[in-house]
C-alpha positions as CSV (number, residue, x, y, z in Angstrom):
1,M,0.6,121.8,-49.2
2,K,-1.1,122.2,-52.5
3,K,-4.5,122.5,-51.0
4,Y,-3.5,125.4,-48.8
5,I,-2.2,127.3,-51.8
6,V,-5.6,126.5,-53.5
7,L,-7.3,128.0,-50.5
8,I,-5.3,131.2,-50.8
9,S,-5.9,131.4,-54.6
10,I,-9.7,130.9,-54.4
11,A,-10.0,133.3,-51.5
12,A,-8.1,135.9,-53.4
13,A,-10.1,135.4,-56.6
14,V,-13.5,136.0,-54.9
15,V,-12.7,138.7,-52.3
16,V,-15.6,141.1,-51.8
17,T,-13.9,143.9,-50.0
18,S,-13.0,147.3,-51.4
19,C,-9.7,147.5,-53.2
20,S,-6.9,149.9,-52.3
21,K,-4.6,150.9,-55.2
22,K,-1.8,151.8,-52.7
23,T,1.1,149.3,-53.0
24,P,0.8,147.1,-49.9
25,A,3.6,147.0,-47.4
26,H,4.1,143.2,-47.6
27,V,5.6,143.5,-51.0
28,N,8.8,144.6,-49.2
29,S,9.1,141.1,-47.9
30,I,10.0,139.7,-51.3
31,P,13.8,139.5,-51.6
32,D,15.7,141.1,-54.5
33,N,16.9,137.7,-55.8
34,A,13.4,136.8,-56.9
35,V,13.5,135.9,-60.6
36,A,9.7,136.3,-61.2
37,V,6.9,138.0,-59.4
38,A,3.2,137.8,-60.2
39,S,0.4,139.9,-58.7
40,L,-3.3,140.0,-58.9
41,N,-5.9,142.5,-58.0
42,P,-8.6,140.4,-56.2
43,M,-11.3,142.9,-56.0
44,Q,-11.2,144.0,-59.6
45,L,-11.2,140.3,-60.7
46,R,-14.2,139.6,-58.5
47,D,-16.1,142.6,-59.7
48,K,-15.2,142.3,-63.3
49,G,-15.8,138.6,-63.6
50,K,-18.8,138.4,-61.3
51,L,-17.2,135.3,-59.9
52,N,-19.8,134.8,-57.2
53,S,-22.3,133.9,-60.0
54,I,-20.3,131.0,-61.5
55,A,-22.7,128.1,-61.4
56,A,-20.0,125.5,-62.2
57,L,-17.8,126.7,-59.4
58,K,-20.6,126.8,-56.8
59,E,-21.5,123.2,-57.8
60,K,-17.9,122.0,-57.3
61,V,-17.5,123.8,-53.9
62,K,-19.8,121.6,-51.8
63,D,-17.5,121.1,-48.8
64,E,-18.7,123.4,-45.9
65,I,-15.3,125.2,-45.4
66,W,-14.8,125.8,-49.1
67,G,-18.3,126.9,-49.6
68,R,-18.1,129.4,-46.8
69,I,-14.8,130.8,-48.2
70,L,-16.5,131.2,-51.6
71,E,-19.4,133.1,-50.0
72,D,-17.3,135.1,-47.5
73,P,-13.6,135.2,-48.3
74,L,-12.9,137.5,-45.4
75,S,-13.7,134.6,-43.1
76,T,-10.1,133.4,-44.0
77,G,-8.7,136.3,-42.0
78,L,-6.5,137.4,-44.9
79,S,-6.5,141.0,-45.9
80,L,-7.5,140.4,-49.5
81,N,-8.4,144.0,-50.3
82,E,-4.8,144.5,-51.5
83,Y,-2.6,142.9,-54.2
84,V,-1.4,139.4,-53.5
85,F,2.0,138.5,-54.7
86,V,3.5,135.2,-55.9
87,F,7.2,135.0,-56.5
88,A,9.9,132.5,-57.4
89,M,13.6,132.2,-56.4
90,M,16.3,130.0,-57.7
91,E,18.2,128.2,-54.8
92,E,20.9,125.7,-55.0
93,S,18.4,123.0,-54.0
94,G,16.0,124.1,-56.7
95,P,13.2,126.7,-57.2
96,V,11.3,128.1,-54.2
97,I,7.8,129.5,-54.7
98,G,6.4,132.1,-52.3
99,V,3.1,133.7,-51.7
100,V,2.8,137.0,-49.8
101,S,-0.6,138.4,-48.6
102,G,-1.8,141.0,-46.1
103,M,-3.3,139.7,-42.8
104,K,-6.6,141.1,-41.4
105,D,-7.5,138.8,-38.5
106,T,-5.0,136.1,-37.3
107,E,-7.7,134.4,-35.2
108,K,-9.9,133.9,-38.2
109,F,-6.9,132.7,-40.3
110,E,-5.9,130.1,-37.6
111,N,-9.5,128.9,-37.4
112,T,-9.6,128.4,-41.2
113,L,-6.5,126.3,-41.0
114,A,-8.0,124.3,-38.2
115,Q,-11.1,123.5,-40.2
116,I,-9.1,122.3,-43.1
117,K,-7.1,119.9,-41.1
118,E,-8.1,118.5,-37.7
119,G,-5.4,118.9,-35.0
120,I,-3.3,121.3,-37.1
121,R,-3.0,123.7,-34.1
122,D,-0.8,121.2,-32.4
123,G,1.8,121.9,-35.0
124,F,1.8,125.7,-34.6
125,Q,5.3,127.0,-33.8
126,E,5.8,130.4,-32.2
127,T,8.8,132.7,-32.9
128,G,9.4,136.2,-31.8
129,Q,8.2,137.6,-35.2
130,Y,5.7,135.0,-36.6
131,T,3.9,131.8,-36.2
132,Y,4.4,128.9,-38.6
133,I,3.2,125.4,-39.5
134,Q,4.6,122.7,-41.8
135,P,1.6,120.7,-43.0
136,D,4.0,118.6,-45.1
137,D,7.6,118.3,-46.2
138,E,7.3,120.5,-49.2
139,G,6.8,123.9,-47.6
140,I,5.8,126.2,-44.7
141,I,2.9,128.5,-43.9
142,S,3.7,131.5,-41.6
143,W,1.8,134.6,-40.4
144,N,1.7,137.5,-37.9
145,D,-0.6,140.4,-37.4
146,E,0.5,142.1,-40.6
147,Q,1.0,139.4,-43.3
148,M,1.0,135.8,-44.3
149,I,3.9,134.2,-46.1
150,V,3.9,130.8,-47.7
151,L,7.2,129.2,-49.0
152,T,7.3,125.9,-50.9
153,S,9.6,123.9,-53.0
154,P,7.5,121.7,-55.3
155,D,8.6,118.0,-55.4
156,N,11.5,118.7,-53.1
157,D,11.1,117.2,-49.7
158,E,14.7,117.4,-48.7
159,L,14.8,121.0,-47.4
160,E,15.0,121.3,-43.7
161,T,12.8,123.5,-41.5
162,E,15.8,125.7,-40.8
163,F,16.1,126.6,-44.5
164,Y,12.5,128.0,-44.6
165,T,12.7,129.7,-41.2
166,G,16.0,131.3,-42.3
167,K,14.2,132.8,-45.2
168,L,11.2,133.9,-43.1
169,D,13.4,135.6,-40.5
170,W,14.6,138.0,-43.1
171,M,11.2,138.4,-44.8
172,Y,9.5,139.4,-41.6
173,S,12.2,142.0,-40.9
174,P,13.4,142.9,-44.5
175,V,16.4,145.0,-45.1
176,K,15.4,147.8,-47.4
177,E,18.5,147.5,-49.6
178,E,17.9,143.8,-50.1
179,S,14.2,144.0,-50.8
180,I,12.9,143.7,-54.4
181,T,11.4,147.2,-54.0
182,S,15.0,148.5,-54.0
183,L,15.1,147.7,-57.8
184,V,14.1,150.7,-59.8
185,N,12.5,148.6,-62.6
186,F,10.3,146.7,-60.0
187,K,9.1,150.0,-58.5
188,E,8.1,151.1,-61.9
189,F,6.3,147.8,-62.4
190,L,4.3,148.4,-59.1
191,G,3.1,151.7,-60.4
192,K,1.7,150.2,-63.6
193,M,-0.1,147.1,-62.3
194,K,-3.5,146.1,-63.7
195,D,-5.7,143.1,-62.9
196,L,-3.0,140.5,-63.4
197,N,0.7,141.3,-63.6
198,L,4.1,139.5,-64.1
199,W,7.6,140.8,-63.6
200,I,10.6,138.8,-64.7
201,S,14.4,139.2,-64.1
202,S,17.1,137.7,-66.2
203,D,19.7,137.5,-63.4
204,D,19.5,133.7,-63.1
205,M,18.8,133.1,-66.7
206,R,21.9,131.1,-67.3
207,E,21.0,128.7,-64.4
208,I,17.4,128.4,-65.7
209,I,18.5,127.7,-69.3
210,N,21.1,125.1,-68.2
211,A,18.5,123.4,-66.0
212,V,15.9,123.0,-68.8
213,A,18.2,122.6,-71.8
214,P,18.9,119.1,-73.2
215,D,22.3,117.6,-72.1
216,N,23.6,117.5,-75.7
217,M,22.8,121.2,-76.4
218,N,25.6,123.7,-76.0
219,I,24.1,127.0,-74.7
220,D,26.7,129.7,-74.8
221,L,25.1,133.0,-74.2
222,P,27.0,135.8,-75.9
223,L,27.0,138.1,-72.9
224,E,26.0,138.5,-69.3
225,L,22.2,138.9,-68.7
226,Y,22.1,140.8,-65.4
227,N,19.7,143.7,-64.8
228,N,17.4,142.9,-67.7
229,Y,13.7,142.8,-67.0
230,A,10.3,142.0,-68.6
231,Q,6.9,143.3,-67.5
232,V,3.5,142.0,-68.5
233,F,0.1,143.5,-67.6
234,V,-3.3,142.0,-68.2
235,D,-6.3,144.4,-68.2
236,F,-9.8,143.0,-68.4
237,A,-11.5,146.0,-70.0
238,N,-15.1,146.3,-71.2
239,G,-15.4,144.8,-74.6
240,E,-11.8,143.6,-74.8
241,L,-8.9,141.9,-73.1
242,D,-5.7,143.8,-73.3
243,I,-2.3,142.2,-72.6
244,N,0.8,144.4,-72.8
245,G,4.4,143.4,-72.3
246,E,7.7,145.3,-72.4
247,T,11.4,144.3,-72.0
248,F,14.1,146.5,-70.5
249,F,17.8,145.8,-71.3
250,S,20.9,146.6,-69.2
251,E,23.5,149.0,-70.5
252,E,25.8,146.1,-71.5
253,V,23.0,144.3,-73.4
254,A,21.9,147.6,-75.0
255,K,25.4,148.1,-76.3
256,N,25.4,144.6,-77.9
257,V,21.8,144.6,-78.8
258,E,22.5,144.4,-82.5
259,E,24.3,141.0,-82.0
260,F,21.3,139.0,-80.8
261,L,18.0,140.9,-81.5
262,V,17.0,139.4,-84.8
263,M,13.8,141.3,-85.4
264,N,13.9,144.4,-87.6
265,P,12.3,147.6,-86.1
266,S,9.3,147.6,-88.4
267,L,7.3,145.7,-91.0
268,N,7.8,146.2,-94.7
269,R,4.8,148.4,-95.4
270,D,5.3,148.3,-99.2
271,M,4.6,144.6,-98.9
272,L,1.5,145.2,-96.8
273,K,0.3,147.5,-99.6
274,L,0.5,144.6,-102.0
275,A,-1.5,142.2,-99.9
276,P,-5.3,142.2,-100.4
277,G,-7.4,143.0,-97.3
278,K,-11.0,143.7,-98.4
279,D,-12.7,140.7,-96.7
280,L,-9.9,139.8,-94.3
281,L,-10.1,136.6,-92.3
282,M,-6.5,136.2,-91.2
283,A,-3.2,138.0,-91.7
284,V,0.3,137.7,-90.3
285,S,3.5,139.6,-91.2
286,G,7.0,139.8,-89.9
287,S,10.4,141.2,-90.5
288,M,13.7,139.8,-89.3
289,D,17.4,140.0,-90.0
290,L,18.2,136.6,-91.3
291,E,22.0,137.1,-91.1
292,K,21.8,137.8,-87.4
293,L,19.4,134.9,-87.0
294,Q,21.9,132.6,-88.7
295,K,24.7,133.8,-86.5
296,L,22.6,133.3,-83.3
297,V,21.5,129.8,-84.3
298,S,25.2,128.9,-85.1
299,R,26.3,130.1,-81.7
300,F,23.8,127.9,-79.9
301,N,24.6,125.0,-82.3
302,P,21.5,122.9,-81.6
303,P,22.0,119.2,-82.3
304,Q,19.1,119.0,-84.8
305,L,20.7,121.8,-87.0
306,D,22.6,119.4,-89.4
307,T,19.5,117.3,-89.9
308,L,17.4,120.4,-90.6
309,E,19.9,121.7,-93.1
310,N,19.9,118.4,-95.0
311,R,16.2,118.4,-95.2
312,V,16.1,122.0,-96.5
313,E,18.6,121.1,-99.2
314,S,16.7,118.0,-100.2
315,A,13.4,119.9,-100.5
316,T,14.7,123.1,-102.3
317,G,17.9,122.0,-104.1
318,M,19.7,124.8,-102.3
319,Q,21.9,124.8,-99.2
320,A,20.4,126.3,-96.1
321,D,22.8,129.3,-96.1
322,Q,22.1,130.0,-99.8
323,L,18.4,129.8,-99.2
324,L,18.7,132.4,-96.3
325,E,20.8,134.7,-98.5
326,A,18.0,134.6,-101.2
327,F,15.4,136.0,-98.7
328,T,15.5,139.4,-96.9
329,G,13.5,138.3,-93.9
330,D,10.2,140.2,-94.7
331,F,7.1,138.2,-95.2
332,A,3.3,138.6,-95.2
333,I,0.4,136.1,-95.4
334,A,-3.2,137.2,-95.9
335,V,-6.4,135.1,-96.3
336,N,-9.6,136.8,-97.5
337,G,-13.1,135.5,-98.1
338,V,-14.5,135.4,-101.7
339,E,-17.8,137.1,-102.3
340,E,-18.6,134.9,-105.3
341,E,-17.4,131.6,-104.1
342,G,-15.9,129.2,-106.6
343,M,-13.9,126.0,-106.2
344,I,-11.5,127.8,-103.8
345,P,-13.6,130.0,-101.4
346,F,-10.5,131.9,-100.2
347,E,-8.1,134.4,-101.6
348,I,-4.6,133.6,-100.3
349,F,-1.7,135.9,-100.6
350,L,2.0,135.0,-99.8
351,G,4.6,137.7,-99.9
352,F,8.4,137.4,-99.3
353,G,11.3,139.8,-99.5
354,V,13.9,138.4,-101.9
355,N,17.4,139.4,-103.1
356,S,17.1,137.6,-106.4
357,D,14.8,135.6,-108.8
358,V,16.4,132.3,-108.0
359,I,13.7,131.0,-105.7
360,Q,10.9,131.8,-108.0
361,D,12.7,130.3,-111.0
362,K,13.2,127.0,-109.2
363,L,9.6,126.9,-108.1
364,M,8.3,127.7,-111.6
365,A,10.5,125.0,-113.1
366,T,8.9,122.5,-110.7
367,V,5.3,123.8,-111.3
368,E,5.6,123.6,-115.1
369,S,5.8,119.8,-114.9
370,M,2.4,119.8,-113.1
371,A,0.3,122.6,-114.5
372,P,0.3,125.1,-117.4
373,V,2.4,128.2,-116.7
374,N,2.5,131.4,-118.8
375,Q,4.6,134.5,-118.3
376,E,3.1,138.0,-118.8
377,G,5.4,140.9,-117.8
378,D,6.4,140.6,-114.1
379,F,4.0,137.7,-113.5
380,F,3.9,134.0,-114.1
381,I,0.3,132.8,-114.4
382,I,-0.3,129.2,-113.2
383,N,-3.6,127.7,-114.4
384,V,-5.1,125.1,-112.0
385,Q,-8.4,123.7,-113.3
386,G,-9.4,127.1,-114.5
387,N,-8.2,129.0,-111.5
388,E,-5.3,131.4,-112.0
389,I,-2.5,131.8,-109.5
390,Y,-0.1,134.7,-110.0
391,S,3.6,134.7,-109.1
392,G,5.7,137.7,-109.5
393,I,8.6,139.7,-108.1
394,L,7.8,143.5,-107.7
395,N,10.5,145.7,-106.2
396,D,12.3,142.8,-104.5
397,M,9.0,141.4,-103.2
398,W,7.9,138.0,-104.3
399,V,4.1,137.7,-104.3
400,I,2.0,134.6,-104.8
401,T,-1.7,134.8,-104.8
402,N,-5.0,133.5,-106.3
403,S,-6.7,136.9,-105.8
404,K,-8.9,137.3,-108.9
405,G,-7.7,140.1,-111.2
406,Y,-4.7,140.8,-109.0
407,K,-2.2,141.1,-111.9
408,E,-4.3,143.7,-113.7
409,A,-5.1,145.6,-110.5
410,V,-1.4,145.9,-109.5
411,N,-0.2,146.8,-113.0
412,A,-3.0,149.5,-113.2
413,G,-2.2,150.9,-109.8
414,S,-5.8,150.3,-108.7
415,H,-5.1,147.8,-106.0
416,Q,-6.4,149.9,-103.1
417,T,-7.9,147.6,-100.5
418,S,-4.8,146.2,-98.9
419,L,-3.7,145.2,-95.4
420,I,-2.9,148.9,-94.8
421,N,-6.6,149.7,-95.2
422,S,-7.8,146.8,-93.1
423,K,-8.0,146.0,-89.4
424,F,-4.6,144.4,-89.6
425,N,-3.1,147.9,-89.7
426,D,-3.9,148.4,-86.0
427,F,-1.3,145.6,-85.3
428,A,1.3,146.6,-87.9
429,D,3.4,148.8,-85.5
430,G,6.0,146.3,-84.6
431,S,8.3,143.6,-86.0
432,V,5.5,141.0,-86.1
433,G,1.8,141.6,-86.6
434,M,-1.2,139.2,-86.6
435,Y,-4.9,139.5,-87.0
436,L,-7.6,136.8,-86.8
437,N,-11.3,137.3,-87.6
438,L,-13.4,135.4,-85.1
439,D,-16.8,136.3,-86.6
440,L,-17.9,133.1,-88.2
441,S,-20.7,134.8,-90.1
442,S,-18.1,136.5,-92.3
443,Y,-16.5,133.2,-93.4
444,P,-17.4,131.6,-96.7
445,S,-20.3,129.1,-96.7
446,L,-17.9,126.2,-97.4
447,V,-16.6,126.6,-93.8
448,H,-20.1,126.4,-92.4
449,D,-20.9,123.4,-94.6
450,L,-17.8,121.6,-93.3
451,L,-18.7,122.4,-89.7
452,S,-22.3,121.3,-90.2
453,Q,-21.1,117.8,-91.2
454,S,-20.2,117.3,-87.5
455,P,-22.9,118.9,-85.2
456,E,-20.7,118.4,-82.2
457,R,-17.7,120.2,-83.8
458,E,-20.0,122.9,-85.1
459,H,-21.5,123.5,-81.6
460,W,-18.0,123.6,-80.1
461,V,-16.6,126.1,-82.6
462,E,-19.6,128.3,-82.5
463,Q,-19.6,128.3,-78.7
464,I,-15.9,129.3,-78.6
465,T,-16.1,132.0,-81.2
466,A,-19.6,133.4,-80.7
467,P,-18.6,136.0,-77.9
468,F,-15.7,137.4,-79.9
469,D,-15.1,139.7,-82.8
470,Y,-11.4,139.4,-83.5
471,M,-8.0,139.0,-82.0
472,G,-4.8,140.9,-82.8
473,F,-1.2,140.7,-81.8
474,S,1.9,142.9,-82.4
475,S,5.4,142.5,-81.2
476,S,8.9,143.9,-81.5
477,N,12.2,143.4,-79.6
478,Y,11.0,145.6,-76.8
479,K,7.2,145.6,-76.7
480,T,4.3,143.1,-77.2
481,R,0.6,143.8,-77.4
482,F,-2.4,141.4,-77.6
483,I,-6.1,142.3,-77.9
484,L,-9.1,140.0,-77.8
485,K,-12.1,142.0,-78.9
486,T,-15.6,140.8,-77.8
487,N,-19.0,141.3,-79.3
488,T,-20.4,143.1,-76.2
489,P,-18.6,146.5,-75.7
490,S,-20.7,147.1,-72.5
491,E,-19.7,143.8,-70.8
492,N,-16.4,143.2,-69.1
493,S,-14.2,140.8,-71.0
494,L,-13.4,138.8,-67.9
495,Y,-17.1,138.1,-67.4
496,T,-17.4,137.1,-71.0
497,L,-14.6,134.6,-70.5
498,V,-16.1,133.4,-67.3
499,K,-19.5,132.8,-68.9
500,L,-17.8,130.9,-71.7
501,A,-15.9,128.7,-69.3
502,D,-19.1,128.1,-67.3
503,H,-21.1,127.1,-70.3
504,A,-18.4,124.7,-71.4
505,E,-18.7,122.7,-68.2
């Protein structure tokens, strides 16, 4: 069964026909109890990725039938100039995976099946609505003049033919009110589809969680999770890969949203202003409500919680709940390169929102036994082999950094080049933000020296990072955004990734 799904996937990925942006009619065949639906735009993927030029793929596809499909995907008979949909349903017997595609030529499609497996035509079964074949015990392939539908239950060979044909009977004559297109959120999803897309429903979330959770974990969700949805869209644009996601909550969940959404609406921008960002290599910042997090963790009561609490107390001398009460949930980490490299070629900044001085006092008491510590105004100055590390609490923000001259710059109000003024600020619009510089030429020479000690590792790292400039991520309780920026604005990002994978072969 798996090889037939591979056939459909390869054919969809290399289709060479024109692409219609109109939503195809076969999407109506997906039932409204699907928990997840993925779609891909074959034509745009083929054009953007120039998939017919992949040397490694051509080398692998040596079999006559697979080679012909690669060169002429329309020979499959499938109407691949439309979106292809893959969906999942939760049944009592286990998950069922489905594939729905348009049909262009049934004769070509049947010929393709016959070339994959000799004598397969002997197993064709005719019904009033469709023809089907069961190549093995894990699924069924069906088709008529309008569409093809594949249903399979991986690693489950106990389902009878009647189970699959019962599903197919409905899918080939769907009831409008029972189709997934009757869901308003899914219809909105159809109107926003990009190159690759994913839609998820929470209706069967309890069953899914119970199926994957350890037997000794008590999962007691605080409320029903019906009519909540997530949408993810992947767009391979010129010069960058864009991934955007969004969640939609039901009225019931929205009313109780404060009980389980632990992320705060926005980052602590005052903390971002304290973090250096002149030669930024990496930065991450977040803001969460630790009180809500603690309540949520206690509700789930994971079996490892007691062990973790004991380890926290042993390491910090404080009970876990006391430690959480000392922090506000805001944090920022920044790593910058150093122009005049010394023993430490990086400037590292750690920032935490705090409710008291107790954490810093405990840390300084420990550090004093290992290195000289002096206090000047708001800052403790730790001297490590001639390198100064500053620790201070400024407006309920505990900052620790080895940034040269940081104390004087902050006290004089001249600390201007912060994360707010860096590329990180493009990703500081949510509850979590992240930035990673992928341009190795901007890293300190020590990094290059370490890489050069292993030519194989150096080659691998340079090959992976060379096509890219940076990556960034931002997320909140409702929206998520990821961007991978390439070094070639005029080249499509999918083609950049395809070339990278091809060269890695």
